[in-house]
C-alpha positions as YAML, in Angstrom:
chain: A
units: angstrom
residues:
- id: 1
  name: UNK
  ca: [-1.88, 17.10, -17.20]
- id: 2
  name: UNK
  ca: [-4.00, 20.19, -17.52]
- id: 3
  name: UNK
  ca: [-3.16, 23.86, -17.65]
- id: 4
  name: UNK
  ca: [-4.66, 24.25, -14.18]
- id: 5
  name: UNK
  ca: [-1.77, 22.43, -12.48]
- id: 6
  name: UNK
  ca: [0.51, 25.34, -13.37]
- id: 7
  name: UNK
  ca: [-1.76, 27.89, -11.70]
- id: 8
  name: UNK
  ca: [-0.48, 27.44, -8.17]
- id: 9
  name: UNK
  ca: [1.80, 25.20, -6.16]
- id: 10
  name: UNK
  ca: [-1.00, 23.95, -3.88]
- id: 11
  name: UNK
  ca: [-3.17, 22.86, -6.80]
- id: 12
  name: UNK
  ca: [-0.19, 21.01, -8.29]
- id: 13
  name: UNK
  ca: [0.58, 19.27, -4.96]
- id: 14
  name: UNK
  ca: [-3.04, 18.17, -4.69]
- id: 15
  name: UNK
  ca: [-3.34, 16.82, -8.25]
- id: 16
  name: UNK
  ca: [0.03, 15.74, -9.67]
- id: 17
  name: UNK
  ca: [-0.60, 12.02, -9.07]
- id: 18
  name: UNK
  ca: [-4.19, 11.97, -10.34]
- id: 19
  name: UNK
  ca: [-3.36, 11.39, -14.00]
- id: 20
  name: UNK
  ca: [-1.41, 8.24, -13.12]
- id: 21
  name: UNK
  ca: [-4.04, 6.70, -10.87]
- id: 22
  name: UNK
  ca: [-7.25, 7.75, -12.59]
- id: 23
  name: UNK
  ca: [-6.35, 7.16, -16.26]
- id: 24
  name: UNK
  ca: [-5.87, 3.91, -18.10]
- id: 25
  name: UNK
  ca: [-2.23, 3.70, -19.23]
- id: 26
  name: UNK
  ca: [-1.54, 1.70, -22.38]
- id: 27
  name: UNK
  ca: [1.95, 0.88, -23.63]
- id: 28
  name: UNK
  ca: [2.68, -0.28, -27.20]
- id: 29
  name: UNK
  ca: [5.43, -2.64, -26.00]
- id: 30
  name: UNK
  ca: [6.80, -3.88, -22.70]
- id: 31
  name: UNK
  ca: [10.13, -2.18, -23.41]
- id: 32
  name: UNK
  ca: [8.36, 1.21, -23.77]
- id: 33
  name: UNK
  ca: [6.93, 0.67, -20.30]
- id: 34
  name: UNK
  ca: [10.34, -0.41, -18.98]
- id: 35
  name: UNK
  ca: [12.03, 2.68, -20.45]
- id: 36
  name: UNK
  ca: [9.33, 5.03, -19.13]
- id: 37
  name: UNK
  ca: [9.36, 3.66, -15.58]
- id: 38
  name: UNK
  ca: [12.84, 2.23, -14.96]
- id: 39
  name: UNK
  ca: [15.41, 3.62, -17.39]
- id: 40
  name: UNK
  ca: [14.26, 7.21, -17.85]
- id: 41
  name: UNK
  ca: [12.92, 7.54, -14.30]
- id: 42
  name: UNK
  ca: [10.34, 10.10, -15.40]
- id: 43
  name: UNK
  ca: [8.15, 9.54, -12.35]
- id: 44
  name: UNK
  ca: [8.76, 10.29, -8.70]
- id: 45
  name: UNK
  ca: [7.84, 7.75, -6.03]
- id: 46
  name: UNK
  ca: [4.36, 9.21, -5.42]
- id: 47
  name: UNK
  ca: [3.53, 9.08, -9.12]
- id: 48
  name: UNK
  ca: [4.75, 5.47, -9.30]
- id: 49
  name: UNK
  ca: [2.54, 4.61, -6.32]
- id: 50
  name: UNK
  ca: [-0.52, 6.03, -8.10]
- id: 51
  name: UNK
  ca: [-0.61, 3.34, -10.83]
- id: 52
  name: UNK
  ca: [-3.10, 0.57, -10.15]
- id: 53
  name: UNK
  ca: [-3.70, -0.82, -13.64]
- id: 54
  name: UNK
  ca: [-1.90, -0.82, -17.01]
- id: 55
  name: UNK
  ca: [-2.32, -2.35, -20.46]
- id: 56
  name: UNK
  ca: [0.64, -3.66, -22.45]
- id: 57
  name: UNK
  ca: [0.90, -5.06, -25.98]
- id: 58
  name: UNK
  ca: [3.20, -7.99, -26.63]
- id: 59
  name: UNK
  ca: [4.98, -9.15, -23.47]
- id: 60
  name: UNK
  ca: [4.23, -8.98, -19.76]
- id: 61
  name: UNK
  ca: [6.16, -6.42, -17.68]
- id: 62
  name: UNK
  ca: [9.40, -7.61, -16.12]
- id: 63
  name: UNK
  ca: [9.70, -7.83, -12.29]
- id: 64
  name: UNK
  ca: [11.74, -4.61, -12.06]
- id: 65
  name: UNK
  ca: [8.78, -2.66, -13.48]
- id: 66
  name: UNK
  ca: [6.43, -4.31, -10.99]
- id: 67
  name: UNK
  ca: [8.78, -3.32, -8.16]
- id: 68
  name: UNK
  ca: [8.83, 0.32, -9.32]
- id: 69
  name: UNK
  ca: [5.00, 0.41, -9.35]
- id: 70
  name: UNK
  ca: [4.24, -0.80, -5.82]
- id: 71
  name: UNK
  ca: [0.45, -0.37, -5.94]
- id: 72
  name: UNK
  ca: [-0.04, -1.89, -9.39]
- id: 73
  name: UNK
  ca: [-2.78, -4.49, -9.02]
- id: 74
  name: UNK
  ca: [-3.72, -5.55, -12.54]
- id: 75
  name: UNK
  ca: [-2.05, -5.82, -15.93]
- id: 76
  name: UNK
  ca: [-3.92, -6.38, -19.16]
- id: 77
  name: UNK
  ca: [-1.94, -8.11, -21.89]
- id: 78
  name: UNK
  ca: [-3.13, -7.55, -25.44]
- id: 79
  name: UNK
  ca: [-1.66, -9.02, -28.62]
- id: 80
  name: UNK
  ca: [0.64, -11.48, -26.80]
- id: 81
  name: UNK
  ca: [3.78, -12.50, -28.73]
- id: 82
  name: UNK
  ca: [5.98, -14.77, -26.60]
- id: 83
  name: UNK
  ca: [3.91, -17.55, -25.12]
- id: 84
  name: UNK
  ca: [1.91, -15.55, -22.56]
- id: 85
  name: UNK
  ca: [-1.87, -15.66, -22.82]
- id: 86
  name: UNK
  ca: [-3.70, -12.40, -23.42]
- id: 87
  name: UNK
  ca: [-6.09, -11.08, -20.81]
- id: 88
  name: UNK
  ca: [-5.88, -9.84, -17.23]
- id: 89
  name: UNK
  ca: [-3.16, -10.67, -14.73]
- id: 90
  name: UNK
  ca: [-3.12, -9.90, -11.00]
- id: 91
  name: UNK
  ca: [0.07, -8.64, -9.43]
- id: 92
  name: UNK
  ca: [0.91, -10.91, -6.48]
- id: 93
  name: UNK
  ca: [3.25, -9.53, -3.83]
- id: 94
  name: UNK
  ca: [4.51, -11.90, -1.15]
- id: 95
  name: UNK
  ca: [6.79, -10.75, 1.65]
- id: 96
  name: UNK
  ca: [10.44, -11.03, 0.68]
- id: 97
  name: UNK
  ca: [9.76, -12.13, -2.90]
- id: 98
  name: UNK
  ca: [9.70, -10.25, -6.17]
- id: 99
  name: UNK
  ca: [6.22, -9.38, -7.46]
- id: 100
  name: UNK
  ca: [4.73, -11.91, -9.86]
- id: 101
  name: UNK
  ca: [1.91, -11.87, -12.38]
- id: 102
  name: UNK
  ca: [-0.81, -14.52, -12.03]
- id: 103
  name: UNK
  ca: [-3.38, -14.97, -14.78]
- id: 104
  name: UNK
  ca: [-6.93, -14.41, -13.63]
- id: 105
  name: UNK
  ca: [-9.26, -17.35, -13.92]
- id: 106
  name: UNK
  ca: [-12.04, -17.29, -16.49]
- id: 107
  name: UNK
  ca: [-14.59, -16.73, -13.71]
- id: 108
  name: UNK
  ca: [-12.99, -13.38, -12.83]
- id: 109
  name: UNK
  ca: [-12.72, -12.25, -16.46]
- id: 110
  name: UNK
  ca: [-16.50, -12.01, -16.82]
...
């Protein structure tokens, strides 16, 4: 964050989710993302809700990560290693089902 968030409680309350929603988050590996979001539980529910887009090297995020980030809309996969195709994926959420990643068509990549 910035040093300003420590100035007063009201400023912190107004800004503590901004860094998660307004910045592009990039994770070296899917398991780093999994540890950050699921295992270590570093983020509260409002911070988890702020994520809308992430970039991951290697493998796509597992469903438990997608469940913890309820407003995540897009995932970029770079340097794929286990059969997935690199590029952008949309997070699809259907009622009663676990979130899934669907590769965007070429038309949407442009």
